[in-house]
Every structure is written in C-alpha cells, then in structure tokens.
SELO-506298 format. One record per residue (C-alpha): z, x negated, y negated; residue in three letters; residue number from 1. Coordinates in Angstrom, 1 decimal, padded with zeros to 4 digits, m for minus. Layout:
SELO-506298
{Z:Z X:X Y:Y kelum:ALA mipa:NUM} $
...
This chain:
SELO-506298
{Z:000.0 X:000.0 Y:000.0 kelum:THR mipa:1} $
{Z:m000.6 X:m001.1 Y:m003.6 kelum:ASP mipa:2} $
{Z:002.6 X:m001.8 Y:m005.3 kelum:SER mipa:3} $
{Z:003.2 X:m001.3 Y:m009.0 kelum:VAL mipa:4} $
{Z:004.1 X:m005.1 Y:m009.0 kelum:TYR mipa:5} $
{Z:000.8 X:m006.3 Y:m007.4 kelum:SER mipa:6} $
{Z:m001.0 X:m009.1 Y:m009.2 kelum:SER mipa:7} $
{Z:m004.4 X:m008.2 Y:m007.7 kelum:ASN mipa:8} $
{Z:m005.2 X:m005.2 Y:m009.9 kelum:LYS mipa:9} $
{Z:m008.1 X:m005.2 Y:m012.4 kelum:HIS mipa:10} $
{Z:m007.3 X:m006.6 Y:m015.8 kelum:GLY mipa:11} $
{Z:m004.8 X:m009.2 Y:m016.8 kelum:CYS mipa:12} $
{Z:m002.9 X:m010.4 Y:m013.7 kelum:SER mipa:13} $
{Z:000.0 X:m012.1 Y:m015.6 kelum:HIS mipa:14} $
{Z:001.2 X:m013.8 Y:m018.7 kelum:ILE mipa:15} $
{Z:002.3 X:m017.5 Y:m018.7 kelum:ALA mipa:16} $
{Z:004.8 X:m019.3 Y:m020.9 kelum:PHE mipa:17} $
{Z:005.7 X:m023.0 Y:m021.3 kelum:THR mipa:18} $
{Z:009.5 X:m023.3 Y:m021.4 kelum:VAL mipa:19} $
{Z:011.9 X:m026.2 Y:m021.9 kelum:LYS mipa:20} $
{Z:014.0 X:m025.4 Y:m018.8 kelum:ASN mipa:21} $
{Z:012.6 X:m023.1 Y:m016.1 kelum:VAL mipa:22} $
{Z:015.9 X:m023.0 Y:m014.1 kelum:ASP mipa:23} $
{Z:017.8 X:m021.7 Y:m017.2 kelum:GLU mipa:24} $
{Z:015.0 X:m019.1 Y:m017.7 kelum:MET mipa:25} $
{Z:015.3 X:m018.0 Y:m014.1 kelum:ALA mipa:26} $
{Z:019.0 X:m017.3 Y:m014.6 kelum:GLU mipa:27} $
{Z:018.3 X:m015.4 Y:m017.9 kelum:LYS mipa:28} $
{Z:015.6 X:m013.2 Y:m016.2 kelum:VAL mipa:29} $
{Z:018.1 X:m012.1 Y:m013.6 kelum:VAL mipa:30} $
{Z:020.9 X:m011.6 Y:m016.2 kelum:GLN mipa:31} $
{Z:018.5 X:m009.3 Y:m018.2 kelum:LEU mipa:32} $
{Z:017.6 X:m007.2 Y:m015.2 kelum:GLY mipa:33} $
{Z:014.3 X:m008.8 Y:m014.2 kelum:GLY mipa:34} $
{Z:013.5 X:m010.2 Y:m010.7 kelum:SER mipa:35} $
{Z:012.4 X:m013.6 Y:m009.4 kelum:ILE mipa:36} $
{Z:009.3 X:m013.8 Y:m007.2 kelum:VAL mipa:37} $
{Z:009.9 X:m017.4 Y:m006.3 kelum:ASN mipa:38} $
{Z:012.6 X:m020.0 Y:m007.1 kelum:VAL mipa:39} $
{Z:011.4 X:m022.7 Y:m009.5 kelum:PRO mipa:40} $
{Z:009.3 X:m025.2 Y:m007.6 kelum:ALA mipa:41} $
{Z:007.7 X:m028.6 Y:m008.5 kelum:ILE mipa:42} $
{Z:003.9 X:m028.6 Y:m008.3 kelum:SER mipa:43} $
{Z:002.1 X:m030.8 Y:m005.8 kelum:ALA mipa:44} $
{Z:001.2 X:m033.3 Y:m008.5 kelum:ASN mipa:45} $
{Z:004.8 X:m033.3 Y:m009.8 kelum:SER mipa:46} $
{Z:003.7 X:m032.6 Y:m013.4 kelum:LEU mipa:47} $
{Z:005.3 X:m029.2 Y:m013.8 kelum:VAL mipa:48} $
{Z:008.0 X:m026.9 Y:m012.4 kelum:LYS mipa:49} $
{Z:006.8 X:m023.3 Y:m012.0 kelum:VAL mipa:50} $
{Z:008.3 X:m019.9 Y:m011.2 kelum:MET mipa:51} $
{Z:007.0 X:m016.4 Y:m011.2 kelum:TYR mipa:52} $
{Z:009.1 X:m013.4 Y:m012.1 kelum:CYS mipa:53} $
{Z:008.8 X:m009.7 Y:m013.1 kelum:HIS mipa:54} $
{Z:010.2 X:m008.2 Y:m016.3 kelum:ASP mipa:55} $
{Z:011.8 X:m004.8 Y:m016.4 kelum:LEU mipa:56} $
{Z:008.4 X:m003.1 Y:m016.6 kelum:ASP mipa:57} $
{Z:007.1 X:m005.0 Y:m013.5 kelum:GLY mipa:58} $
{Z:004.9 X:m007.3 Y:m015.5 kelum:ILE mipa:59} $
{Z:004.3 X:m010.6 Y:m013.7 kelum:LEU mipa:60} $
{Z:005.3 X:m013.6 Y:m015.8 kelum:ILE mipa:61} $
{Z:004.7 X:m017.3 Y:m015.0 kelum:GLU mipa:62} $
{Z:007.0 X:m019.8 Y:m016.5 kelum:MET mipa:63} $
{Z:006.1 X:m023.5 Y:m016.6 kelum:VAL mipa:64} $
{Z:008.3 X:m026.5 Y:m017.4 kelum:GLU mipa:65} $
{Z:006.4 X:m029.7 Y:m018.1 kelum:GLU mipa:66} $
{Z:008.1 X:m032.6 Y:m016.4 kelum:LEU mipa:67} $
C-alpha cells in the first residue's frame, strides 16, 4: 500500500538541509514530535553524516553534516 510517508510519489520527494550537528538535530526532531527514518550515518566517502526524518506533516527531510 502507498503510505502518506512514501518518498516515491510524483513531485518533490524531500527537502534537504546542511546542518552543523546532525546528531543534535535528530534529538530535536524527536523532541518536537517528528520521526527518524534512519539514525545519522557517515557516507561511504566519509565526507558527510546524513539522516532522514519526517516532520509532523510527514514531509521527508534529509539533514546533512559536512565532516
């Protein structure tokens, strides 16, 4: 079934932000009632730490910390 939280729908799939500390942002998302899709993870090239989350409206957000 197609979830309201799916990222494969037509149109903009998500919005991305560069942040100073992705781990702190993950905590803030949960505190404010959002949900985490994946815990912050370092990319294969070790240049960034990335996490995906949903806001209260189910919008998929990518947060990237440059390392």
